[in-house]
LUMMI-353695 format. One record per residue (C-alpha): residue number from 1; x negated, y, z. Coordinates in Angstrom, 1 decimal, padded with zeros to 4 digits. Example, Ala and Ser with C-alpha at 12.3 -4.5 7.8 and 13.67 -1.06 7.14 Angstrom:
# residues 2
PT  nr     c1     c2     c3
PT   1 -012.3 -004.5  007.8
PT   2 -013.7 -001.1  007.1
//
This chain:
# residues 299
PT  nr     c1     c2     c3
PT   1  050.3  025.4 -004.0
PT   2  049.6  025.3 -000.4
PT   3  052.3  027.5  000.3
PT   4  055.1  025.2 -001.3
PT   5  053.6  022.2  000.8
PT   6  053.9  024.5  003.9
PT   7  057.4  025.4  003.1
PT   8  058.3  021.6  002.7
PT   9  056.8  020.6  006.1
PT  10  058.6  023.8  007.8
PT  11  062.0  022.6  006.1
PT  12  061.3  019.1  007.4
PT  13  060.4  020.1  011.0
PT  14  063.7  022.5  010.7
PT  15  065.8  019.6  009.8
PT  16  066.5  020.9  006.4
PT  17  064.9  018.3  004.1
PT  18  065.6  019.3  000.6
PT  19  064.7  016.6 -002.1
PT  20  063.6  019.2 -004.4
PT  21  061.3  020.6 -002.1
PT  22  059.7  017.4 -001.2
PT  23  059.3  016.3 -004.7
PT  24  057.5  019.8 -005.6
PT  25  055.3  019.3 -002.5
PT  26  054.1  015.9 -003.7
PT  27  053.6  017.3 -007.2
PT  28  051.5  020.0 -006.0
PT  29  049.4  017.8 -003.7
PT  30  048.9  015.3 -006.5
PT  31  047.9  018.2 -009.0
PT  32  045.4  019.4 -006.3
PT  33  043.9  015.9 -005.7
PT  34  043.7  015.4 -009.5
PT  35  042.1  018.6 -010.0
PT  36  039.7  018.2 -007.0
PT  37  038.8  014.8 -008.6
PT  38  037.8  016.4 -012.0
PT  39  034.7  018.0 -011.0
PT  40  031.5  017.6 -008.4
PT  41  028.5  019.5 -007.4
PT  42  024.9  018.2 -007.6
PT  43  022.5  020.0 -005.3
PT  44  019.1  021.6 -006.5
PT  45  016.4  018.9 -006.6
PT  46  018.8  016.0 -007.5
PT  47  020.5  014.5 -010.5
PT  48  023.8  012.9 -010.9
PT  49  024.8  009.6 -012.5
PT  50  028.2  008.9 -013.6
PT  51  030.0  005.5 -013.8
PT  52  033.0  005.2 -015.7
PT  53  035.0  001.9 -015.4
PT  54  031.9  000.0 -014.7
PT  55  029.8  001.6 -017.5
PT  56  026.8  003.9 -016.4
PT  57  026.1  007.0 -018.5
PT  58  022.3  006.9 -019.2
PT  59  022.3  010.7 -019.3
PT  60  022.0  012.2 -016.0
PT  61  023.8  015.3 -014.9
PT  62  021.9  018.4 -013.7
PT  63  022.3  020.6 -010.7
PT  64  025.4  022.7 -010.5
PT  65  029.1  021.9 -011.2
PT  66  029.8  019.1 -013.3
PT  67  033.1  017.7 -015.2
PT  68  034.3  014.4 -014.8
PT  69  037.6  011.9 -015.3
PT  70  039.4  011.9 -012.3
PT  71  040.0  008.6 -010.7
PT  72  038.3  006.9 -013.6
PT  73  034.7  008.3 -013.1
PT  74  032.6  007.6 -009.9
PT  75  029.5  009.7 -009.4
PT  76  026.0  009.1 -007.4
PT  77  023.9  011.8 -006.7
PT  78  020.1  010.7 -006.7
PT  79  017.0  012.7 -005.1
PT  80  014.5  013.7 -007.6
PT  81  012.4  015.3 -004.9
PT  82  009.5  013.6 -003.2
PT  83  010.5  010.6 -001.2
PT  84  008.7  009.0  001.8
PT  85  008.2  005.4  002.8
PT  86  007.2  004.3  006.1
PT  87  005.4  001.0  006.3
PT  88  005.3  000.1  010.0
PT  89  003.5 -002.6  012.0
PT  90  001.8 -004.2  009.4
PT  91 -000.9 -006.8  010.2
PT  92 -003.1 -007.2  007.1
PT  93 -006.3 -009.2  006.9
PT  94 -009.5 -007.3  006.1
PT  95 -012.4 -008.6  004.2
PT  96 -013.9 -010.3  007.0
PT  97 -010.8 -012.3  007.3
PT  98 -010.0 -010.6  010.7
PT  99 -006.4 -009.5  010.8
PT 100 -005.4 -005.9  012.2
PT 101 -003.5 -005.5  015.2
PT 102 -001.3 -002.9  013.8
PT 103 -001.4 -000.6  010.8
PT 104  001.2  002.3  009.8
PT 105  001.4  004.1  006.5
PT 106  003.4  006.6  004.9
PT 107  003.7  006.7  001.1
PT 108  005.0  009.6 -000.9
PT 109  006.2  009.2 -004.3
PT 110  008.4  010.8 -007.1
PT 111  010.6  009.6 -009.9
PT 112  011.1  011.3 -013.1
PT 113  014.5  012.7 -013.2
PT 114  015.3  011.6 -016.6
PT 115  014.8  008.1 -015.7
PT 116  017.0  007.8 -012.8
PT 117  020.2  006.5 -014.5
PT 118  018.1  003.6 -016.2
PT 119  016.4  002.8 -012.7
PT 120  019.9  002.6 -011.2
PT 121  020.9  000.0 -013.6
PT 122  017.5 -001.7 -013.7
PT 123  017.3 -002.0 -009.8
PT 124  020.8 -001.8 -009.0
PT 125  020.5 -003.5 -005.6
PT 126  017.2 -001.5 -004.8
PT 127  018.3  002.0 -004.4
PT 128  019.5  003.2 -000.7
PT 129  021.4  006.1  000.6
PT 130  019.5  008.9  002.2
PT 131  020.5  011.7  004.4
PT 132  020.8  014.1  001.4
PT 133  021.1  011.7 -001.7
PT 134  020.3  008.4 -002.8
PT 135  016.7  007.4 -003.1
PT 136  016.3  005.5 -006.6
PT 137  014.5  002.0 -006.5
PT 138  013.4  002.6 -002.8
PT 139  013.4 -001.3 -002.0
PT 140  011.4 -002.0 -005.1
PT 141  008.7  000.6 -004.3
PT 142  008.7 -000.5 -000.8
PT 143  007.8 -004.1 -001.6
PT 144  005.0 -002.7 -004.2
PT 145  003.6 -000.4 -001.3
PT 146  003.5 -002.8  001.0
PT 147  001.6 -005.3 -001.5
PT 148 -000.9 -002.6 -002.3
PT 149 -001.6 -001.8  001.4
PT 150 -002.5 -005.4  001.9
PT 151 -004.5 -005.5 -001.1
PT 152 -006.5 -002.3 -000.3
PT 153 -007.5 -003.4  003.3
PT 154 -008.6 -007.0  002.1
PT 155 -011.2 -005.2  000.2
PT 156 -012.8 -003.6  003.3
PT 157 -014.5 -005.3  006.5
PT 158 -012.5 -004.5  009.6
PT 159 -015.6 -003.1  011.2
PT 160 -015.5 -000.6  008.3
PT 161 -011.9  000.6  008.1
PT 162 -011.8  003.4  010.8
PT 163 -014.9  005.0  008.9
PT 164 -013.2  004.4  005.5
PT 165 -009.8  005.5  006.2
PT 166 -010.1  008.1  003.3
PT 167 -011.2  005.3  001.0
PT 168 -008.4  003.0  002.3
PT 169 -005.8  005.6  001.3
PT 170 -007.1  006.4 -002.2
PT 171 -007.3  002.5 -002.8
PT 172 -003.6  002.2 -001.6
PT 173 -002.4  005.1 -004.3
PT 174 -004.4  003.7 -006.9
PT 175 -003.3  000.1 -006.4
PT 176  000.2  001.6 -006.0
PT 177  000.3  003.6 -009.1
PT 178 -001.1  000.6 -011.3
PT 179  001.8 -001.6 -010.0
PT 180  004.3  001.0 -010.5
PT 181  002.9  001.8 -014.0
PT 182  003.1 -001.7 -015.0
PT 183  006.8 -002.1 -014.2
PT 184  008.0  001.4 -015.3
PT 185  005.3  003.3 -017.5
PT 186  005.3  007.0 -016.7
PT 187  008.4  006.8 -014.2
PT 188  006.8  007.0 -010.7
PT 189  004.0  009.2 -009.4
PT 190  002.5  008.4 -006.0
PT 191  001.3  011.6 -004.8
PT 192 -000.4  010.6 -001.6
PT 193 -000.7  008.1  001.1
PT 194 -001.5  008.7  005.1
PT 195 -002.7  006.3  007.3
PT 196 -000.8  007.2  010.4
PT 197 -002.3  004.4  012.7
PT 198 -005.0  001.7  012.5
PT 199 -005.5 -000.4  015.3
PT 200 -007.7 -003.5  015.1
PT 201 -007.9 -006.6  017.5
PT 202 -009.4 -005.7  020.9
PT 203 -012.5 -007.9  020.4
PT 204 -013.0 -006.1  017.1
PT 205 -012.8 -002.8  018.6
PT 206 -015.5 -004.0  021.2
PT 207 -017.8 -004.9  018.0
PT 208 -017.1 -001.6  016.7
PT 209 -018.2  000.3  019.6
PT 210 -021.3 -001.9  019.8
PT 211 -022.2 -001.4  016.4
PT 212 -021.7  002.2  016.7
PT 213 -024.1  002.5  019.9
PT 214 -026.8  000.3  017.7
PT 215 -026.3  002.7  014.7
PT 216 -027.0  005.5  016.9
PT 217 -030.2  003.8  018.5
PT 218 -031.5  002.9  015.2
PT 219 -031.2  006.6  014.2
PT 220 -033.0  007.5  017.4
PT 221 -035.7  005.1  016.5
PT 222 -036.0  006.2  012.8
PT 223 -036.3  010.0  014.1
PT 224 -039.3  008.7  016.4
PT 225 -041.0  006.9  013.8
PT 226 -040.7  010.1  011.7
PT 227 -042.1  012.1  014.7
PT 228 -045.1  009.8  015.0
PT 229 -045.8  010.0  011.2
PT 230 -045.9  013.9  011.4
PT 231 -048.2  014.0  014.3
PT 232 -050.5  011.5  012.6
PT 233 -050.5  013.6  009.5
PT 234 -051.5  016.4  011.6
PT 235 -054.2  015.1  013.3
PT 236 -055.6  013.8  009.8
PT 237 -055.5  017.2  008.4
PT 238 -057.2  018.5  011.8
PT 239 -060.0  015.9  011.3
PT 240 -060.1  016.6  007.5
PT 241 -060.7  020.2  008.5
PT 242 -063.3  019.7  010.9
PT 243 -065.2  017.5  008.5
PT 244 -065.1  020.0  005.8
PT 245 -066.4  022.8  008.4
PT 246 -069.4  020.6  009.5
PT 247 -070.2  019.9  005.9
PT 248 -070.3  023.5  005.2
PT 249 -072.4  024.2  008.3
PT 250 -074.8  021.3  007.8
PT 251 -075.4  022.5  004.1
PT 252 -076.4  026.0  005.2
PT 253 -078.9  024.8  007.9
PT 254 -081.9  024.6  005.6
PT 255 -085.6  024.2  007.2
PT 256 -086.2  027.7  005.8
PT 257 -083.4  029.0  007.6
PT 258 -084.1  027.3  010.9
PT 259 -087.8  028.6  010.7
PT 260 -086.5  031.9  010.1
PT 261 -084.4  031.9  013.1
PT 262 -087.3  030.7  015.5
PT 263 -089.5  033.4  014.2
PT 264 -087.1  036.0  015.2
PT 265 -086.4  034.6  018.5
PT 266 -090.3  034.2  019.3
PT 267 -090.8  037.8  018.0
PT 268 -088.0  039.1  020.3
PT 269 -089.7  037.4  023.3
PT 270 -092.9  039.0  022.5
PT 271 -091.7  042.6  022.0
PT 272 -089.8  042.4  025.2
PT 273 -092.7  041.5  027.2
PT 274 -091.8  038.1  028.0
PT 275 -094.9  036.4  029.9
PT 276 -093.6  032.9  029.5
PT 277 -092.2  031.2  026.3
PT 278 -090.9  027.7  026.3
PT 279 -090.9  025.9  023.2
PT 280 -089.0  022.7  023.0
PT 281 -091.2  019.3  022.3
PT 282 -089.0  018.3  019.5
PT 283 -089.7  021.2  017.1
PT 284 -092.3  019.4  015.7
PT 285 -092.6  020.0  011.9
PT 286 -092.1  023.9  012.4
PT 287 -094.9  026.4  011.6
PT 288 -094.8  028.9  014.3
PT 289 -095.6  032.5  012.5
PT 290 -096.5  034.9  015.3
PT 291 -097.6  038.4  015.2
PT 292 -101.6  038.7  015.3
PT 293 -101.4  041.7  017.9
PT 294 -099.2  039.9  020.2
PT 295 -101.7  036.9  020.3
PT 296 -104.4  039.4  020.8
PT 297 -103.0  040.9  024.0
PT 298 -102.0  037.5  025.3
PT 299 -105.8  036.5  025.4
//
């Protein structure tokens, strides 16, 4: 076919235009165009949707080579992979009615491949062209993702948003999934949401820093109180131990025991030849038992 067209071109350049060859070349070109327009290729991870004379075929075509009516049927290739939506420069209000300076969020979602043809009809003005394929219901999901983000931020105080970023992300996922399920049950899956930037008003930032510092001071004071309580408990236990020890000692110091100790001390003095013994004046009531032989020698 290409050789025939080439011969016609060469013949024309040579000045020998043969009507038969020109007709044959045009016929070959038409046949080639007709043949090439009767099939198309869908890449892996995508599905195709055909529209013939304005009517959309609700059965999606799969990855690979697909046959279509030339000239009459137009095909659209849609992505069935994970799609990302970037929400940027949002300024939602938090629960305390303070607006954020800037909020950037990325939403990841998938669409059921068997529902893409229906989505193309239902949201005809919502899909957009992507780098590799069309993205189904993109504008609709974008609007719902934006509303879900505002709704999630409105449930958290501005001073808490930095510390509750993961909670905010989960809340956006749950809100968006609920909204999409209400519109098209079982068609969309919101896989995750990433908060890329979260900037509050400068005055709020100052309040956040002050709140963090106050929290740290409070924690330090709480630790000091706990240390003081432990020290007091230690002193109480020490005093209780001393009191118990004194009780034991006092219980063992009977009059008989003390008399016995005095007798032993005096006897020791006498046996060692002590000439002088000092007996305290406050030892009234004690009967001194001395060895009689020692008393005679002292006389």
